[in-house]
C-alpha positions as CSV (number, residue, x, y, z in Angstrom):
1,X,-34.5,-17.1,-15.2
2,X,-35.7,-19.6,-12.9
3,X,-34.9,-20.7,-9.3
4,X,-34.1,-24.3,-8.6
5,X,-33.3,-26.3,-5.4
6,X,-30.1,-28.2,-6.2
7,X,-30.4,-31.8,-4.8
8,X,-28.4,-33.9,-7.2
9,X,-24.6,-34.3,-7.1
10,X,-24.2,-33.2,-10.8
11,X,-26.2,-30.0,-10.0
12,X,-24.1,-29.2,-6.9
13,X,-20.9,-29.6,-9.0
14,X,-22.0,-26.8,-11.2
15,X,-21.5,-24.4,-8.2
16,X,-17.7,-24.6,-8.7
17,X,-17.4,-21.4,-10.8
18,X,-19.7,-19.4,-8.4
19,X,-17.6,-20.5,-5.4
20,X,-14.4,-19.7,-7.2
21,X,-15.7,-16.2,-8.2
22,X,-17.0,-15.6,-4.5
23,X,-13.5,-16.5,-3.2
24,X,-11.9,-14.0,-5.7
25,X,-14.5,-11.4,-4.5
26,X,-13.6,-11.9,-0.8
27,X,-9.8,-11.7,-1.6
28,X,-10.4,-8.3,-3.4
29,X,-12.6,-6.9,-0.5
30,X,-10.0,-7.6,2.2
31,X,-6.6,-6.9,1.2
32,X,-5.1,-8.3,4.5
33,X,-6.2,-11.8,3.6
34,X,-5.2,-11.9,-0.1
35,X,-5.3,-15.5,-1.5
36,X,-6.7,-16.8,1.8
37,X,-10.1,-17.8,0.2
38,X,-11.3,-20.4,-0.3
39,X,-10.1,-21.6,2.9
40,X,-11.0,-25.2,2.1
41,X,-10.4,-26.5,-1.6
42,X,-13.5,-26.0,-3.7
43,X,-13.7,-29.7,-4.2
44,X,-14.0,-30.4,-0.5
45,X,-16.7,-27.7,-0.2
46,X,-18.6,-29.4,-2.9
47,X,-18.2,-32.8,-1.4
48,X,-19.4,-31.4,2.1
49,X,-22.4,-29.8,0.3
50,X,-23.4,-33.1,-1.3
51,X,-23.1,-35.0,1.9
52,X,-25.1,-32.4,3.8
53,X,-27.9,-32.1,1.2
54,X,-28.1,-35.9,1.3
55,X,-28.3,-35.9,5.1
56,X,-30.9,-33.2,5.1
57,X,-28.7,-30.6,6.9
58,X,-28.2,-28.3,3.9
59,X,-30.4,-26.7,1.2
60,X,-28.9,-25.0,-1.9
61,X,-31.2,-22.7,-4.0
62,X,-29.9,-21.5,-7.2
63,X,-30.7,-18.8,-9.8
64,X,-30.4,-20.4,-13.2
65,X,-30.3,-18.7,-16.7
66,X,-29.8,-20.8,-19.9
67,X,-28.5,-23.7,-17.7
68,X,-25.9,-21.4,-16.1
69,X,-25.9,-20.7,-12.4
70,X,-26.0,-17.0,-11.9
71,X,-26.1,-17.1,-8.1
72,X,-26.9,-19.3,-5.2
73,X,-27.8,-19.4,-1.5
74,X,-26.6,-22.3,0.7
75,X,-28.2,-22.6,4.2
76,X,-27.6,-25.3,6.8
77,X,-29.3,-26.0,10.0
78,X,-29.1,-28.4,13.0
79,X,-31.4,-28.5,16.0
80,X,-32.8,-24.9,16.4
81,X,-29.9,-23.1,14.8
82,X,-29.3,-22.1,11.2
83,X,-26.7,-20.5,9.1
84,X,-26.6,-18.7,5.8
85,X,-23.3,-20.1,4.6
86,X,-23.1,-18.8,1.0
87,X,-25.1,-16.1,-0.8
88,X,-23.7,-15.2,-4.1
89,X,-25.0,-13.3,-7.1
90,X,-22.7,-12.8,-10.2
91,X,-21.4,-9.2,-10.3
92,X,-23.5,-8.5,-13.6
93,X,-26.7,-9.4,-11.7
94,X,-26.1,-7.5,-8.5
95,X,-28.3,-4.7,-7.2
96,X,-31.4,-6.2,-9.1
97,X,-33.3,-7.8,-6.2
98,X,-31.8,-11.3,-6.3
99,X,-30.1,-11.1,-3.0
100,X,-33.5,-10.2,-1.3
101,X,-35.1,-13.1,-3.2
102,X,-32.5,-15.5,-1.8
103,X,-32.8,-13.9,1.8
104,X,-36.6,-14.4,1.7
105,X,-36.2,-18.0,0.6
106,X,-33.7,-18.7,3.3
107,X,-35.8,-17.0,6.1
108,X,-38.9,-19.0,5.0
109,X,-36.9,-22.2,5.1
110,X,-35.5,-21.5,8.5
111,X,-39.0,-20.5,9.8
112,X,-40.5,-23.7,8.4
113,X,-37.9,-25.7,10.5
114,X,-38.5,-23.7,13.7
115,X,-35.0,-22.4,13.7
116,X,-34.5,-19.9,16.6
117,X,-31.1,-18.4,15.8
118,X,-29.5,-17.7,12.3
119,X,-26.0,-16.8,11.7
120,X,-24.2,-15.2,8.8
121,X,-20.6,-14.4,8.5
122,X,-19.7,-11.4,6.5
123,X,-16.2,-10.5,5.2
124,X,-14.9,-7.1,6.4
125,X,-15.7,-4.6,3.6
126,X,-18.3,-6.7,1.9
127,X,-21.2,-4.3,0.8
128,X,-23.6,-7.3,1.3
129,X,-23.5,-6.4,5.0
130,X,-26.3,-3.9,4.2
131,X,-28.5,-6.6,2.8
132,X,-28.2,-8.6,5.9
133,X,-28.9,-5.5,8.1
134,X,-32.0,-4.9,6.0
135,X,-33.2,-8.3,7.0
136,X,-32.7,-7.6,10.7
137,X,-29.1,-9.2,11.2
138,X,-27.0,-7.4,13.7
139,X,-23.4,-7.8,14.6
140,X,-23.1,-10.2,17.6
141,X,-19.5,-10.8,17.6
142,X,-16.2,-9.8,15.8
143,X,-14.2,-12.7,14.7
144,X,-10.6,-11.9,14.3
145,X,-8.3,-14.1,12.1
146,X,-4.6,-14.2,11.4
147,X,-3.2,-16.4,8.7
148,X,0.1,-18.2,9.2
149,X,2.6,-17.3,6.7
150,X,5.0,-20.0,5.5
């Protein structure tokens, strides 16, 4: 296993499966919003990632095993604010310390850029909330959402 910063478009495209699996995970966790995730089409998310990596507003760090991406962390930053936008580890690899490795990487990157405030959004019911709490994150707001049914 190795960790790799994804910087090339073809590398970022390889995140498609992980983002799809993460969306499915979110849909299972919160039955009130079944089939809501992904909010944006995955192709749009990947395009946004490519542009922001190119423009130096985003970093993506991936766990790679035999050329397969087993997990990744995507962070973004602007001025003195940062965000952990995605942190995903495949189900078979969870509870093995990989989430903490991603968190340490993200916090080091934010620190090196003098980021003063870091946000992370956590889907209700996601057990990853305990990981974020372990790293000092606290609930600051409750965001409530309602889908429009057609």
